[in-house]
C-alpha positions as CSV (number, residue, x, y, z in Angstrom):
1,X,48.9,13.4,-64.0
2,X,45.7,12.8,-61.9
3,X,42.9,15.4,-62.6
4,X,43.2,17.6,-59.1
5,X,39.5,15.9,-58.6
6,X,40.6,12.6,-58.5
7,X,43.3,13.4,-56.4
8,X,41.2,15.2,-53.8
9,X,38.9,11.9,-53.8
10,X,41.9,9.8,-53.0
11,X,43.6,11.9,-50.4
12,X,39.8,11.9,-48.9
13,X,39.8,8.1,-49.3
14,X,43.2,7.8,-47.7
15,X,42.1,10.0,-44.4
16,X,39.1,8.5,-43.8
17,X,41.1,5.3,-43.8
18,X,43.4,6.5,-41.6
19,X,40.9,8.0,-38.9
20,X,40.6,5.9,-35.7
21,X,37.3,3.9,-34.9
22,X,36.3,6.5,-32.9
23,X,36.3,8.9,-35.5
24,X,34.4,6.9,-38.3
25,X,31.9,5.3,-35.5
26,X,30.6,9.0,-35.7
27,X,28.2,7.5,-38.8
28,X,27.5,3.9,-37.2
29,X,24.4,2.9,-35.0
30,X,24.4,1.7,-31.9
31,X,25.8,-1.9,-33.2
32,X,28.2,-0.2,-33.7
33,X,31.5,-1.9,-31.9
34,X,34.2,0.0,-29.5
35,X,36.1,-3.0,-28.3
36,X,36.1,-6.6,-27.8
37,X,37.2,-8.5,-24.7
38,X,37.7,-12.5,-25.5
39,X,36.0,-11.9,-28.5
40,X,32.4,-10.3,-26.8
41,X,32.1,-7.4,-28.0
42,X,31.0,-4.1,-26.5
43,X,29.0,-2.3,-28.6
44,X,28.5,1.9,-28.9
45,X,24.7,1.4,-27.8
46,X,26.3,0.0,-24.7
47,X,28.2,3.1,-24.1
48,X,25.5,5.3,-24.6
49,X,23.2,3.9,-22.0
50,X,25.8,3.6,-19.5
51,X,26.3,7.4,-20.2
52,X,22.6,7.6,-19.9
53,X,22.7,6.2,-16.3
54,X,26.2,7.9,-15.7
55,X,24.3,11.2,-16.1
56,X,22.8,11.4,-13.0
57,X,25.9,11.6,-10.8
58,X,26.7,15.2,-10.8
59,X,30.5,14.3,-10.8
60,X,30.2,12.3,-13.7
61,X,28.0,14.4,-15.4
62,X,30.6,17.4,-15.3
63,X,33.3,15.8,-17.2
64,X,34.0,16.1,-20.7
65,X,33.2,13.4,-23.4
66,X,36.6,11.9,-23.7
67,X,37.3,11.4,-19.9
68,X,34.0,9.8,-19.4
69,X,34.5,7.7,-22.3
70,X,37.5,6.3,-21.4
71,X,36.4,6.0,-17.7
72,X,33.5,4.6,-19.1
73,X,34.7,2.1,-21.5
74,X,37.4,0.7,-19.2
75,X,34.1,-0.5,-16.6
76,X,32.5,-1.7,-19.9
77,X,36.1,-4.1,-20.6
78,X,36.7,-5.0,-16.6
79,X,32.6,-5.9,-16.1
80,X,32.6,-8.2,-19.6
81,X,36.2,-9.9,-18.6
82,X,34.5,-10.4,-14.8
83,X,31.5,-11.8,-16.7
84,X,33.4,-14.3,-18.5
85,X,34.6,-15.8,-15.5
86,X,30.9,-16.2,-14.1
87,X,29.0,-19.1,-14.3
88,X,26.0,-19.9,-15.4
89,X,23.0,-21.6,-13.7
90,X,18.9,-21.6,-12.9
91,X,19.6,-18.3,-10.8
92,X,21.4,-16.6,-13.3
93,X,19.3,-17.2,-16.0
94,X,16.4,-16.2,-13.7
95,X,18.0,-12.8,-13.3
96,X,18.8,-12.2,-16.5
97,X,14.9,-12.8,-17.9
98,X,14.0,-10.7,-14.9
99,X,16.1,-8.0,-16.5
100,X,15.2,-8.5,-19.9
101,X,11.7,-7.9,-19.3
102,X,12.0,-5.2,-16.5
103,X,13.9,-3.3,-19.6
104,X,11.0,-4.6,-22.4
105,X,8.3,-2.2,-19.9
106,X,10.5,-0.1,-19.3
107,X,10.3,1.0,-22.7
108,X,6.6,-0.1,-23.3
109,X,6.3,2.6,-20.3
110,X,8.1,5.4,-21.8
111,X,6.5,5.2,-24.9
112,X,3.2,6.0,-23.0
113,X,5.0,9.0,-21.2
114,X,6.4,10.6,-24.3
115,X,2.8,12.0,-24.9
116,X,2.7,14.7,-22.0
117,X,-0.9,15.7,-21.2
118,X,-2.4,18.1,-22.7
119,X,-4.6,21.3,-21.3
120,X,-7.8,19.5,-21.7
121,X,-6.8,16.5,-20.0
122,X,-5.0,18.8,-17.0
123,X,-8.5,20.8,-16.3
124,X,-10.9,17.8,-16.6
125,X,-8.3,16.2,-13.7
126,X,-8.3,19.2,-11.6
127,X,-12.6,19.9,-12.4
128,X,-13.3,15.7,-10.8
129,X,-10.6,17.0,-7.7
130,X,-11.9,20.0,-6.7
131,X,-14.5,21.4,-8.5
132,X,-17.2,19.8,-6.4
133,X,-15.3,20.6,-3.4
134,X,-17.3,22.0,-0.9
135,X,-14.4,24.7,1.2
136,X,-12.5,22.4,4.3
137,X,-12.6,23.8,7.3
138,X,-9.0,23.7,8.8
139,X,-8.2,24.5,12.6
140,X,-4.7,26.1,14.3
141,X,-4.4,24.0,17.7
142,X,-2.2,23.6,20.7
143,X,-2.1,20.9,23.3
144,X,-1.1,19.4,26.1
145,X,-0.3,15.6,26.2
146,X,-0.1,13.5,29.1
147,X,-0.7,9.8,30.1
148,X,-3.3,10.1,32.6
149,X,-6.7,11.5,33.4
150,X,-6.1,12.7,37.1
151,X,-2.7,14.7,35.8
152,X,-4.9,15.9,32.9
153,X,-7.7,17.3,35.0
154,X,-4.9,19.1,37.2
155,X,-3.7,21.0,34.2
156,X,-7.3,21.9,33.3
157,X,-7.7,23.4,36.6
158,X,-4.3,25.0,36.3
159,X,-5.2,26.7,33.0
160,X,-9.1,27.6,34.5
161,X,-6.9,29.3,37.3
162,X,-5.3,31.7,34.7
163,X,-1.8,29.2,34.1
164,X,-0.4,30.2,30.9
165,X,-0.9,27.3,28.3
166,X,2.6,27.2,26.7
167,X,4.2,26.9,29.9
168,X,2.6,24.6,30.9
169,X,2.8,22.7,27.7
170,X,6.4,23.1,27.9
171,X,6.7,21.7,30.8
172,X,4.3,19.0,31.3
173,X,3.2,17.5,27.8
174,X,5.0,14.2,26.4
175,X,4.4,14.9,22.9
176,X,6.5,16.2,20.3
177,X,5.0,19.6,20.4
178,X,5.5,20.5,23.8
179,X,9.2,22.3,22.7
180,X,7.2,24.1,20.6
181,X,4.6,25.1,23.5
182,X,1.9,22.3,22.3
183,X,1.3,24.0,19.0
184,X,-0.5,21.5,16.3
185,X,-0.1,24.2,13.4
186,X,-3.1,24.1,10.9
187,X,-4.8,20.9,10.4
188,X,-8.3,19.7,8.8
189,X,-10.3,17.6,11.1
190,X,-9.4,14.2,8.9
191,X,-5.2,14.6,10.1
192,X,-6.2,13.7,13.6
193,X,-8.0,10.6,15.2
194,X,-11.6,10.7,15.6
195,X,-11.4,11.6,19.8
196,X,-9.5,14.3,18.9
197,X,-11.1,16.2,16.0
198,X,-14.4,15.7,17.5
199,X,-13.7,17.5,20.8
200,X,-11.8,20.6,18.3
201,X,-14.7,21.0,15.6
202,X,-16.8,21.4,18.6
203,X,-14.5,24.0,20.3
204,X,-14.8,28.0,20.0
205,X,-11.9,29.7,19.0
206,X,-10.2,30.4,22.4
207,X,-11.9,27.7,24.5
208,X,-9.6,25.5,26.4
209,X,-11.0,21.7,26.4
210,X,-11.8,19.2,29.2
211,X,-9.3,16.3,29.1
212,X,-10.0,14.3,25.9
213,X,-8.5,10.4,25.4
214,X,-7.2,9.5,22.4
215,X,-4.8,6.4,21.8
216,X,-1.8,8.4,22.4
217,X,-3.0,9.8,26.1
218,X,-5.0,12.4,27.5
219,X,-4.9,15.6,26.1
220,X,-5.9,19.1,26.9
221,X,-5.9,21.6,24.0
222,X,-6.6,25.2,23.2
223,X,-8.0,26.1,19.8
224,X,-6.3,29.3,18.6
225,X,-8.7,30.0,15.4
226,X,-10.0,28.3,12.1
227,X,-10.2,29.2,8.3
228,X,-11.7,28.1,5.3
229,X,-9.4,26.1,3.0
230,X,-10.5,26.7,-0.5
231,X,-9.6,24.7,-3.5
232,X,-6.0,26.0,-5.0
233,X,-5.6,27.6,-8.0
234,X,-5.4,25.2,-11.1
235,X,-1.7,27.4,-11.6
236,X,-0.8,26.0,-8.5
237,X,-1.5,22.9,-8.9
238,X,-0.9,21.9,-12.4
239,X,2.8,20.1,-12.3
240,X,1.2,17.6,-9.5
241,X,-1.9,17.4,-11.7
242,X,-0.1,16.4,-14.7
243,X,2.0,14.0,-13.0
244,X,-1.6,12.3,-11.4
245,X,-2.8,12.4,-15.3
246,X,0.3,10.8,-16.3
247,X,0.2,7.9,-13.9
248,X,-2.9,7.1,-14.6
249,X,-2.3,6.6,-18.1
250,X,0.6,4.2,-17.2
251,X,-1.4,2.2,-15.2
252,X,-4.4,1.9,-17.7
253,X,-1.9,0.8,-19.8
254,X,-0.6,-1.1,-17.8
255,X,-4.0,-2.8,-16.9
256,X,-4.7,-2.2,-20.8
257,X,-1.8,-5.4,-21.9
258,X,-2.4,-7.5,-18.8
259,X,-5.9,-7.9,-19.5
260,X,-5.6,-8.2,-23.5
261,X,-2.8,-11.0,-22.6
262,X,-3.3,-14.7,-22.7
263,X,-2.4,-15.6,-19.0
264,X,-2.6,-19.4,-17.7
265,X,-1.9,-20.1,-14.6
266,X,-0.2,-23.6,-13.3
267,X,-1.9,-25.3,-11.1
268,X,-0.7,-27.4,-8.1
269,X,2.8,-25.6,-7.7
270,X,3.3,-25.7,-3.8
271,X,4.1,-21.9,-2.6
272,X,6.7,-23.1,0.1
273,X,9.4,-24.2,-2.8
274,X,10.2,-20.5,-3.3
275,X,11.6,-21.2,0.2
276,X,14.2,-23.8,-1.9
277,X,17.1,-21.2,-3.0
278,X,19.3,-24.6,-3.7
279,X,16.7,-24.5,-6.8
280,X,19.1,-21.9,-8.2
281,X,22.1,-23.6,-8.1
282,X,21.4,-25.7,-11.4
283,X,23.2,-25.9,-14.0
């Protein structure tokens, strides 16, 4: 009679051998084959990549692993079966090569973005953006926009005679702010075209301008108020600054790799050849 310990080992071996492939694959890698189609393998790695993409779809993200596994495997089986019927030509090879390089480039960039910006890097970037910045003046104004100087002067005369600015803006302004009594909200001078900005910056609070011409037409402007815009606190813009630092790191890495690459441009290629799409049909 076998010793219990040996019997237990044999039972374990037999049980493992009888387990379905999906269970055994748990201890295997991305190259584990989960199905074949006409001899072409579909791997666990492909399933993992597909699940990562599916996670962007809210409906797919809510599915259990079992249901999602079956759906994705069926999709990959269909894709593989249809791909077998496809004919490879110069165009297909070009697309595959571009996709291959895109995937490798994305992997390289992912390595750069794994290390999030440090507090020191964020502070340095914040200081560069805001530390030396003087408080900027912001303006709250309304305007009435018309297409001729004559109309603008008629409106100015009515306003000088005591007419309500908001009412005239609703009645006469052709600009999108007309239905809102001409109100433009708060803005800085650099957000407006120069003639408009110059006029507003020279006005006093409550003043109504003479007609001002811009590329959009003729404006009659009322300055409601001004204020100084202080630099935002670091905590208010930390996330944006962090993203900016990360983008700068990515761009720097792209420029470094490109500058260190051996690049040889072939001379004499006619740019018009890019229009010859029939070249892609070559086998």
